[in-house]
N, C-alpha and C positions, 0 to 999 in steps of 0.2 A: 688487686684483691677487693672484692665487693665488701662493703661495710655490712656488718651484721644488723639486721632489722630488729629493733626492740619491740616486744609486744606491748601495746598500750592498753591501759585500763582506765575507764572513767573514774575520776575521783569525786566522791560525794562531798565536795568542799564548798558548795553553794547552798544557800537556804532553799528549802523546799525541793531538794534534788530529786529528779525523776529517774535518772539512769544510774544504777549502782553496779558494782562489779558482777553480781550474779543474778540481779533481778531488775525489772523495769516497773516503775510505778505508773500504771496506765491512766489512772484517774483517782481522784479523791474529793471529798467534800461536795459531791453532786447534790444539787438542790432542785429536785424534781417537784413540779407543782401540779395541782389539780384545782378544781373549783373551790375547795375548802382550804387551800394554802399549800405549804410544803408537805409532801406525802410522808417524808421521814418523821415528821412530828407525830404521826399516827402510830409509830412503832417504837417510841422512846419509853423510858421508865416513867417519865411524867405522864405519858398517855395511858400507861397501865393503871396508874393511881387514879386517873380521871375516870376510867372505865369502872374501876372498883367502887369509886364513890357513887357513880350512877346506880350500880346494882344495890348498894346499901340504901340509897334514897328510896328505891322501890320497896325494900323491906320496911323502912321506917314508916311508909304510908300505911302499912298493914299492921304495924306494931313496933316492938322493940328492935333496935339495931343489934344484930348478933355479934358485931365486932366492937361494941362500946361507943363511947362518945367522941373519941379523937378522930380528926379528919384523916382520910386515907393517906394523904401525903405525909402525915406524921407517924404512921404505923411502922414499926420496925419490920425488917425482913424476917426476923425470928418469930414475931407474932403471927405473921401471915403463914409462915412455914408450919407453925404449930397448928393453926386452923386447918391447913391443907392435910396435915399428916395425922389428924386425930383418928384413933382406931374405930370409933363409932361415928356414924353419920351425924352431922350437926348442921344447923342453919349457917353458922360461920363458914364451915367448909363448903357448903353449897354456894355461898356468895363468892368465895375466892375461886372456886371451880368455874363459875359462870364468867367471871372477869378473865380468867386464864383462856377459856375457850374463845371469847370474843377477841382478846388481844392476839392469840395465835392466828386467827383469821386475818387480822390487820397486818401482822408481821409477814405472813405468807403472801398477801397481796402486794405489800411494799417490795418484797424480794422479787416477785414476778415482774414488777415495773423496772426494778434495777437491771434485771437480766435482759431487758429489751434494749438497754443502752449500749452504744458501740464500745465503750471502755469496759463493759462487763460481758461482752459477747464471748461465749465459749468457757465461761467460768465453771470449773468442775467442783469446787469446794468453797464453801463460805464458812469462815471461822466467826463464831459469835463471841464477842468480848464485852467489855464494860462491866459495870457492877451487877447488872440484872441476872446473868446466868449463874452467879455464885450462890443463888438461893434455890431451894427446892421449887418454889413457885416459878422462877425463871427457867429452870431446867425443864419443868413440865410444859411450859409454854413453847419452848423451842422444839421439844419432841413432837408436840401437836402440830406446830407449824410445818415441820418436816413431813408429817403424814399428809397434811393438807396439800403441800406442794406436789407430793407424789400423785394425789388424786387429780391435781391440776395438770399433770403431765409435764411439770417443770423438772427437768433433769439436773439436779444439783444436790450435793451432799451438804448437810449442816453439821458442823463440828464445834464443840466447845473449846475455847482457848485453853492451852496446856497450863499456862502459868496463872498464879494469882493476878488479878487485875492490877493491884497496887504495884506488882513487880513488872508486868508486861509492858506498861507504858514507859518504863525505864530501860528494860532489857533490849528493846528494839534498837536503841541507840548504838549498840556495838556494831550494827551493820551499816551505820551511817558515818562512822569515824573515818577520817582520811587515813588510808592504809599506812602512810609513813609513821603515824602516831602509834599504831598498834605494836610495832616492833620494839619500841623502847619503853613501854609503860605497862603497868599491871591493871590499871583501872581508869574509869572516867567518871565525871559527875553528870547527872541527868536530872532534869525537871519534867514533871508531867502536870500541866496546869489545866484543870477542868472547871466547869461551871460551879461545882460544889466544893471540890477538894484540890489541894496542891500536894504533890509527892516529890520529895527531893531525896536522891540516893546516890550511893557509890556502887558502881557496877564493875565487877571484876570480869575481864575477858576470858581468862583461864584457857588460853589458846593451846597450852601444852597438853591439856586434857582433850580438847577437840578443836581442830583447826576451823571447823565450820561454826564455832562459837555456840554450839548447842549446849555446852556446859557453863556458859556465862551465868553469873550469879549476882543478885543484889546483896551486897555485903552488909549494907547498913541503910536504913531508910527512915525518913521522918515524914509524917503526914499531918497536914493542917486543913481542917474544915473551915475554909475562909468564909463560906456562906453564912456561918453563924456569927462571925465577927463583923461582917459587912464593911471591909476596908475600902478606902478609895484606891485609885490606881497607884499612887505614890507609896502608900502604906503597904500595899501588897508587894511592890517591887522591893521595898526596904526589907520586908520579912523574907522574901526569896533570897536576898543577898545574905541575910543572917543565917539562913538554913544552909546555904552553900559554904559559908565561912566555917560553920561548925563541922561540916564534913571534911573540909580541907585540913582543919586542925587535927581531926581524928586520923586522917591518912598520914600526916606528918609524925604524929605520936607513934603510930604502928609501923612506920617505915614502908608504907605502901607507895609504889612509884605511880603517882597520880599524873595523868596527862593534863597539859594546860588547855583543857577543853570542857565546854559545858554544852550539853545537848538540851534543847528546850522544845518540848512538845506542847502544843496548845491547839484549841479548836480554830477552824477557819482555813481559808485559802492563803497559803504563804507564798509571797512573791520572792524572786531571786535575790532581792536586796534585803530580805528579812522583814519587810513590812507585811501587814495582814490586810488582804484585799477585801475580804468579807467573811462573815460567819463567826465573829467573836462577840456576838451580842450578849452571851451569858456571862461574860467576864466583867468585873467592876471597872467602870470608867470607859473612856473612848479609846479602844485598842486599835481602831482602824484609822486613826488620825494620821495625816501626813507628817505631823511633828512628833510622832512617837515611834521609837525603834527599840524594842525590848532587848535584843542582843547587845546593842551599844550601851543601854542603861546599866545592864549587869556588868559589862566590861569596865565601865567607869568606876563601879563600886569594887570590882575585883579585877584590877588591871593585870595582875600576874598570879600564877599558881606555881608554887615551889620555884620561884625565880624566873619562870618563862612567861612571855606574853600570853594572855588568855585569848583563846578562840571560842566564840559562842555561835552556834548554829541553831537555826529554828526549823521545825517541820510540823506538819499537821499531826495531832495526837492519835488519830485513827491509823494513819500510815505507820507511825512508830510502833503502836501496839501490835499492828499486823506483822511488822517485821520481826517481832519476837518469835513468831511462828515459822520464819523462813527455813530453818534447818529441818523442820518436820513437814515441809510442803514439797519435798523433792520428788514425790511420786506423782505429782500433777504438773501441768504446764501453766494453766490459768487458775487463779484463786483470788479470793477477796476476803474482806473482813467487814463486819457490821459491829459497831460498839454501841450497846444499848445502855445509855446513861441518862443524864439530864436531857440530852438530845440524842439523835441517832447519827453517829459518825460512820463514815464509809470510805473504803479504799479498795482498789483492785490492782492485781499484779500479774506479770508474766515472767516466769523463770527463764533465764537464758539457758540455751543448750550448751552444756559443758562437754567438750570432746574428750574422750578417753585418752589418757596419755600412754 
């Protein structure tokens, strides 16, 4: 009697995993250059603030700055949205509109360049994530960029990410958890480490509600704007451990079956051994050092979770944020994400064809 052949599934149990059960990560953290440097730098939130400051300088030469005395990088999103949404025409609104139009052109140009890359060939939809699209200013810029791409005959759809940015960078981890852990636990711990903020949360899989984990939910979240505190690398890791320990205590108190697993999302190119090859320049300290391994550092501080040895895996933050959209990308084959934050994160994906049963 012939032995029954078991169906094998790739297990996302290595750092920076590219092949997952239902999707392949074709590429991420692309660093395209032109004569002025990395082209992604021209479509970041930092770049928008720089453009806004230039437009304000032009107004200052003619008289009073309509947006006041604070530098553009220090203006809140709410203040810019207020200027943009004023019912009557104003100089402040004109300045913000001008910056949006110029930024939209830059964003469209950057997207056109990405679409020429082999790992982006055939991309049908680009999800825009990061903090920028959560404002009216950001949403307007994305709509204008979509119109410019249409005029450029670049056939791709732009869509805003479904979840709050603070949640998306945590939710994506449910698609990276080794499948054996999913069956016996309710939730996982996830970290999203950016150049400005750190987010630490408990993510419930809620697979009984939806097997594709489209109903996964961030149950509890803590956010720390580390850029204000300017910690060194050790101080940042100590604080990460404290944040995780607080979430572990909460799960124990509430009787939540927490998996012995920590998902760590951060900028840069993540090697299979969990080191960062490049792209972590916005993080405090030297994260690309051969002597530094964040997953191991966290496991030293948190060796067990609810009595089981801790597994800590690391992946790129744009990849993880993009994976939060996976259940909603099943109507396309090739898709991508751009995260507009301190820098411009990027990742592209191909959905695997699932045969009907």
